[in-house]
C-alpha positions as CSV (number, residue, x, y, z in Angstrom):
1,M,-7.9,-60.3,-61.4
2,K,-6.2,-62.6,-58.5
3,L,-3.5,-63.2,-60.7
4,F,-2.5,-59.7,-61.3
5,I,-2.9,-58.9,-57.7
6,S,-0.9,-61.5,-56.8
7,L,1.9,-60.5,-59.3
8,C,1.7,-57.0,-58.0
9,I,2.5,-58.1,-54.5
10,V,5.6,-60.5,-55.7
11,T,7.0,-57.5,-57.4
12,F,6.5,-54.7,-54.7
13,L,8.3,-57.4,-52.4
14,G,10.9,-57.9,-54.7
15,F,11.7,-54.2,-55.1
16,Q,11.6,-53.9,-51.3
17,T,14.2,-56.7,-51.0
18,L,16.1,-55.1,-53.4
19,A,15.8,-51.7,-52.0
20,A,17.0,-53.1,-48.4
21,Q,19.8,-54.8,-50.1
22,Q,21.1,-51.6,-51.9
23,T,21.1,-49.2,-48.6
24,G,22.7,-51.7,-46.4
25,S,26.0,-50.7,-44.7
26,P,29.3,-51.4,-46.4
27,T,30.7,-53.3,-43.4
28,A,27.3,-55.7,-43.8
29,V,28.1,-56.4,-47.6
30,Q,31.8,-56.8,-47.1
31,T,31.6,-60.0,-44.8
32,T,28.4,-61.9,-46.4
33,G,29.1,-64.8,-48.1
34,F,32.9,-65.0,-47.3
35,G,34.6,-67.7,-45.8
36,S,37.0,-67.7,-42.9
37,L,40.1,-66.9,-45.4
38,E,38.4,-63.8,-46.8
39,A,37.3,-62.6,-43.3
40,E,40.8,-62.8,-42.2
41,L,42.0,-60.9,-45.0
42,I,39.1,-58.1,-44.4
43,S,40.4,-58.2,-40.7
44,L,44.1,-57.7,-41.8
45,T,43.4,-54.7,-44.1
46,N,41.5,-53.2,-40.9
47,E,44.1,-53.9,-38.8
48,W,46.7,-52.3,-41.5
49,T,44.7,-49.2,-41.9
50,S,44.6,-48.7,-38.1
51,A,48.4,-49.3,-37.9
52,I,48.7,-46.5,-40.7
53,L,46.3,-44.0,-38.8
54,A,48.0,-44.8,-35.5
55,K,51.6,-44.6,-37.2
56,D,52.2,-48.0,-35.3
57,R,55.8,-48.8,-36.9
58,S,55.7,-52.4,-35.1
59,K,52.5,-53.1,-36.6
60,L,53.1,-51.9,-39.9
61,D,56.5,-54.1,-40.0
62,V,54.3,-57.2,-39.3
63,L,51.6,-56.6,-41.9
64,M,53.9,-55.0,-44.7
65,A,56.5,-57.0,-46.8
66,P,60.0,-56.0,-47.0
67,D,59.4,-55.7,-50.9
68,F,56.2,-53.5,-50.5
69,A,55.7,-50.7,-53.2
70,L,52.8,-48.4,-53.8
71,H,51.9,-47.9,-57.4
72,G,49.8,-45.1,-59.2
73,W,47.2,-47.3,-61.0
74,D,48.7,-46.3,-64.4
75,G,52.5,-47.2,-63.8
76,S,53.3,-43.4,-63.5
77,W,54.6,-43.4,-60.2
78,H,55.9,-46.1,-57.8
79,V,57.2,-45.8,-53.9
80,E,59.3,-48.2,-52.3
81,R,58.6,-49.3,-48.7
82,S,61.1,-47.4,-46.9
83,L,60.2,-43.9,-48.6
84,W,56.6,-44.7,-48.0
85,L,57.2,-45.1,-44.3
86,D,59.4,-42.3,-44.2
87,N,56.5,-40.2,-45.8
88,L,54.0,-41.5,-43.5
89,F,55.9,-40.7,-40.5
90,Q,57.6,-37.3,-41.5
91,S,55.1,-35.9,-43.9
92,Y,51.6,-36.8,-43.1
93,D,49.4,-35.8,-40.0
94,I,46.2,-37.8,-40.7
95,S,42.9,-36.7,-39.2
96,E,40.7,-39.5,-40.7
97,Y,41.3,-42.4,-42.7
98,H,39.1,-45.6,-43.8
99,H,38.3,-48.0,-46.5
100,S,35.0,-49.4,-47.3
101,T,33.5,-52.0,-49.8
102,I,36.5,-54.3,-48.8
103,V,36.3,-57.1,-51.4
104,P,39.1,-59.9,-51.2
105,H,39.9,-62.2,-54.0
106,V,42.1,-65.4,-53.0
107,Y,44.4,-67.3,-55.5
108,G,46.1,-69.7,-53.3
109,D,49.0,-68.0,-51.7
110,F,48.2,-64.8,-53.1
111,A,45.0,-62.1,-52.5
112,A,43.9,-59.0,-54.3
113,I,41.9,-56.9,-52.2
114,T,39.6,-54.3,-53.6
115,S,38.4,-51.2,-51.7
116,K,37.2,-47.8,-51.6
117,W,39.4,-45.3,-49.6
118,Y,38.9,-41.6,-47.9
119,W,41.4,-39.8,-45.9
120,R,41.8,-36.3,-44.9
121,G,44.5,-34.4,-42.8
122,A,47.5,-32.4,-43.6
123,R,50.5,-33.0,-45.2
124,G,54.3,-31.5,-46.1
125,R,57.7,-31.1,-44.5
126,N,57.9,-27.8,-44.2
127,G,54.5,-26.1,-43.3
128,K,51.9,-28.9,-43.4
129,K,48.8,-27.9,-45.9
130,P,45.5,-29.5,-45.4
131,F,44.1,-32.5,-47.9
132,E,41.1,-34.4,-48.4
133,E,41.2,-37.3,-50.9
134,H,39.6,-40.5,-51.9
135,G,39.5,-43.0,-54.4
136,Y,40.1,-46.8,-54.8
137,V,42.7,-49.4,-54.2
138,V,43.9,-53.0,-55.0
139,D,46.2,-54.6,-52.4
140,V,48.2,-57.6,-53.2
141,W,48.7,-60.0,-50.1
142,R,51.1,-62.9,-50.0
143,R,51.1,-65.7,-47.8
144,T,54.4,-67.1,-46.4
145,N,54.7,-69.3,-43.5
146,K,51.1,-69.5,-42.9
147,R,51.4,-65.5,-42.8
148,W,49.8,-62.8,-44.8
149,Q,51.9,-59.4,-45.9
150,V,50.7,-56.9,-48.4
151,V,53.1,-56.5,-51.1
152,S,51.8,-54.0,-53.2
153,R,48.9,-51.3,-53.3
154,M,47.9,-49.9,-56.6
155,T,45.8,-46.5,-56.2
156,V,43.8,-44.3,-58.1
157,I,43.0,-40.7,-56.7
158,M,39.4,-39.5,-57.9
159,A,38.7,-36.0,-58.5
160,G,36.2,-33.9,-56.6
161,P,34.6,-34.5,-53.3
162,D,33.5,-37.7,-51.6
163,E,31.4,-38.1,-48.4
164,P,33.3,-39.9,-45.7
165,A,31.5,-43.0,-44.7
166,A,30.0,-42.5,-41.3
167,S,30.9,-46.1,-39.4
168,A,33.7,-47.5,-42.0
169,P,36.7,-48.8,-40.3
170,T,39.7,-46.3,-40.6
171,K,42.4,-46.8,-43.1
172,A,45.0,-45.4,-45.5
173,P,45.8,-45.5,-48.9
């Protein structure tokens, strides 16, 4: 009987620990167990998101490589850096933008960073219309002369509504 009670207590505590881990905030999960290099890349990802939201051209120029390109996940579309910047400054009024579950994978002087994104606002050149989208991205960062720059973003836009994360840092796809 004592063994049965002990097993029940251990099982209960195990489920309590698992539940606590699963309900933790995305920010807490993002940095757990990462070294300083991974933490730096998470910080750079958040800086890039903030620069997009603020339309901070000087910061975007520092963070984005000259050969940056945005790609659809299936290769069906491709946007070069100059057109991407033109679209950001001329076609988008972003009211909310953030990434969550940011996970860096470092490979020497390259890193792939996966994350989930959400954004909403208005877009268009002649008469902006509201939009709200969410999905996933893989950003590829390259380190040159001890400085990281994003060179590629592959994105997938998911169908249907998504709830915005309440305390997630802001960022655009």
